[in-house]
N, C-alpha and C positions, 0 to 999 in steps of 0.2 A: 314265149312265156318260158321262165327260168326253171331250170333241176330242183332250183329251194322249194319252188311254187308247188311239187310236188313228191310230194316228203320219202315217197318207195323208190321213186327215180332217185332223187339223189342217195338213197342209202345204196339203191342199186348198182348205180354209176363205177366206184372206184375200182369195186371185186369185178368189175365186168371191165372197165380198160384194161387192167390187171392182167385177163386171161390172155384178151384180143392182143396184147403188145406182146405176150410172152411165150402163146402157147403155139399158135396156129395161122394161116390166113386168112381163111373164109369162114364166117359163123352165120348162125340162122338164128336169128333173135325173134323168137318167137312170142307170143303174147293176145293178150286182146286188146283193139283198137280204143277203144271206150277210156280204158286204164291207161292212155298216152303212149302206147307201144310206137306210133312215129315219132313223136316228140322223146322218146327215150333216143331212139336210133338214133336222132338227131344230134341226139346232145353226146352219145357217143363219141361218134362219127367225129365233132369239132374237139370233145378233149384228144381223139387221138392226135390231130390237129396242131392242138394250139401249143405254144412254145412254153405258158406258164400254167401248166393247171394246177387246178387251185382244188383240192379236196375232190380230186378225181374230174370236175369239170372244166370245162374252159375256164377262159379268163376272164374271155370277152374285151380285152383292150389292149393285147398283142396285134402287130403285124397281122401273123395270121389270122386273127378273129376277125379283123377288119375287113382281110379280102374275102371272108367267108360271110359275115354280115352284107356285106356288099355283092354277094354272087358271082365274088370275080376270082374263086381260090384257084391256082394252076393246077393245087393235087387235089381238089374234091370233086368226082365226077358225081351227081344226082340221077340215077337212072330209074325212070320213071313211067308213069305212062303218059299221054301225049295228051294235052286239054283239050276241053270243047265247053261251046260256049250253049246258051237255053236253046237255039232252034238244031244245033248241028251234035245230036248224040252220039258217041261211039263207047261201042264195049270198051270198060276198063284192063286193056290190052298193052304191054309193052314191049312193040315191035321190033325185027331180026332184027333192023337199020340201025334201031337207037345200042340195040343189043352188043352189034357189033362196032360200032364206034367205044362202045367201051371197051369192048377185047383191044382195041387200038389204044386206047388211054391209057392202057394196063401197061402197053408196051415201051410205053415213055418214059425220060430219067426222071424222080422226082426233081424238086426245085429246093426243099430241103431232107434231111436226116433225118425228120418223121415220117417221109414216103408217103403213098399215096392210099387213098379213101375212096372204095368206089360202093356207093350207096343203094341198093338196089331198094326201092319201096316201092307198090308191096312184089315184094316177087312171088305172091302167088297169081302174079298179074302176066310172069311170062308167058308166052305162047309156047307151042312147043320148038318155033322153031329159032325163037329166041335163046330161052334153053340151052337146046341143045351147040349155040354159036358157044356159051360160056362155058360150057363143061371143057373144053382143050384147056384156056388160060385157068380153068377152077385147079386141074389135074396136075397142070403145070406152070403155077403163078412165076410172075415175073418177082422179081426183088424187092423189098420192100411197098409191096401194094398188098393192101387188105380190105375183103370182100365183108361187107353186111348185108345181108339177104335178111328182109324182115318180110314177117310170111303171120297174119293172124291166122290162117291156117294152113301150116306145113307140108298136112297130106295130098295138099294137090298140085305143091310142086315134083318135079321129076324126083323118080330116085334117086338115080343114079348124079341128081344135082343135089338132094340130102344129103347121099352117101360121102359129099364132098368138105361137108361142112361141119363143125361141131355147132353143138347149140346151147347158146344161152336164153333161160327164158324171165321175158318180165315180171317180177311179181304183182299181184294183186293191193288193192290199198285196202288197209282195212276200212272199216265203216263209218268211224269216226274221222280217220283223212279224207276219206270219200268226201263226207256232210260237209268238213272245211274249207275243202278248194270248191264248194258252191257257196254256202255262204259266204263267203270270202269275193265272189263274185256277185252277190247281191241279194242270191234266192234266200226265202225265208228259210227258216229253216224245216215248217210242217211241210211245206213243198217241196226244198228240198230230200227229208225224207222220204217221202211218192213218189216224187220220181227217181230214187234210188232203184228203188225196188222194183218200177215198171222198167227197169235197165238193168237188170242184176245186179248192182251193186256199181256200176265203170260210172266216174263221176265225166270223165270228158264224153262220152255215150251222150248224156248229161245234158252240157254245154254246148254240142254239135247241135243237139234237139231245139235249144231255145233258139241258138242262132238260125237256125233253118227257116223255112216260111212258118208264120205263125199262127197258120189256122190248125198246125198238127198235133197240141197239145189239147185244145178243144175238138178238134176231130176224131183225137185217138177216144179221149173220154167215151163222146158219142158212140162210136163204132163200138168199143166192149161194154155200152148197155145195150145196146141194139142187139149184139150176140145172146142177149142172156132171156130176148124174146126170141125167134129164131122164125119163128112163122107169120112174125111181123116184119122181117129184116128185108128191106127192100134192094135187093143184090143188083139191079138196075141203076138205083140213087147213086150206089157207092161206086157203080163201076162209072157212072158220071162225073163222081169229087176226082177219082183218079188219072181220068184224060182233062181236067183245070190245066189251064198254063202250056211252056213251055216242054220239051221233053226230058229237059231236066230235073224238072220239079214233078214229069209225069212218074217218073223213075224213081225220084222221094218218096212218093205216095204210094206208088203199087208197089216199094219196100218193106214200109211202114203198115201196108193193110196187110202182109204177109207176116210180118213179126208180131203184131196186134192179133192174128187171128191162131197164128202160132201159141202167144201167152196164152189165150184163152184157152185151146183145149189142153192145155196140159195143166192146167188148175182147174177145168172139170173133170179131167182124169183124177187128179189127185182126191176131189170131193168124194168121185165115186168108189174111188178106194178109200173111202172112208179118213183122208189123209186132211188137217185143213193144209190150203191153198199157201203158196208161202209170202203169194203180192195182193193176188184182187181181194175184194172183200167175200165173204162165205158166204153175207147174206145173197146176191147178186145172184150168185154160181149155185146155191140150194134154190135158187126159184124159179132157174132154167128148166124146161119142160127133161122128161127124162129121153132119151135118144131111142128112136125105134131096136138099136141091134146096140153094143156098146161095143164089139168087136168091129163093127162100121165103124163108128167114134174114132178106136182106136188108128185102122187103117187110116182113113182120112186126115187126121192129124201125121201120119208119115209120109200121107202126099204132100202136104203143105211144107213138111221139114225138109223133102226134097226140091221144093221150088224152091225152099230160101236157098239151098248149095247152089244153085244153078247160078253159074256166071248174072250179072245184073244186066238186064234188058227191060224195054219196055216194051220190047214187041208185040203188037197185039195186046197191049197192058191190059185195057176197059173189056177188050173178050174174055181174058184170062181169070180178070175180077170177078164179073159177072158170072164166069162158072162158075166158081169154086166158090162162089156164095149158096147159087141156085143148089149146089152137092150140100155143103149146109145144108141148108135148109130141109133137103128131103131125107135125111139124117131125122129130123124130129117132127115127119109130120104121119100123120098115122095111117 
């Protein structure tokens, strides 16, 4: 996907490139993954190494661009998490050996005057040991080396690591821009609008969800509907649903359940406070029974938020989902 296909990235790229080339060696690129954060960071790295950049973006035609698209650029290192297959689950962590290899890469001579680029994505997946391995080279950088640290949740980075980088923030798309991306991708406008509401206006999150397991959209609608009738909610059935398939599928379904539950709880709190919901239909939320104690509902919501903030894992995912949903039902039990 080119920057031109994401107009907010296209508009951000020239200014970001100018700052990176003129001001500092290390940059923390922050924003929402669902707004194309990774895409924007990779486009920025490509534009820095490009021999003939156009409007701030890479030309896609020069020798440097050909090397990059072939995955063989001598001056570009992509430091990222170790890949996993569907049966070998690994926490998304950038390990210390990879970080040390990046430090070694940063000390080499560049093949051109454009220097080297090290793209750390996602930087919030750096382990403590990995982050510490990078500190010295970020404090005493090699000449012509630029570090791009990509983080959706910068607060997870070590404070000492954050302090060594200047920050660039990817703006969010407008509603019209997000809708245009989805309709160009083939979604009907009515469905695109609904999906954007459910994904907080993040178009790439919608596309990622539609490219994943086909049953998630249907399951999401069933789950959100079931939450409005908590006494009929089957914790065991949803626990079984999370446990389907390989480990990566379980991880995805586990994260989806937490996200949907968090959304419903936030919307229910708004209705209880007399404020219109932002995403879900108000009728279903109003038909939901009154919780035994509103304070308990708010505490439960905070527990779900804490679970969402933890590193991705599927350890005992089925047990965790069943426990959460049983606790949810108890909030409405007379």
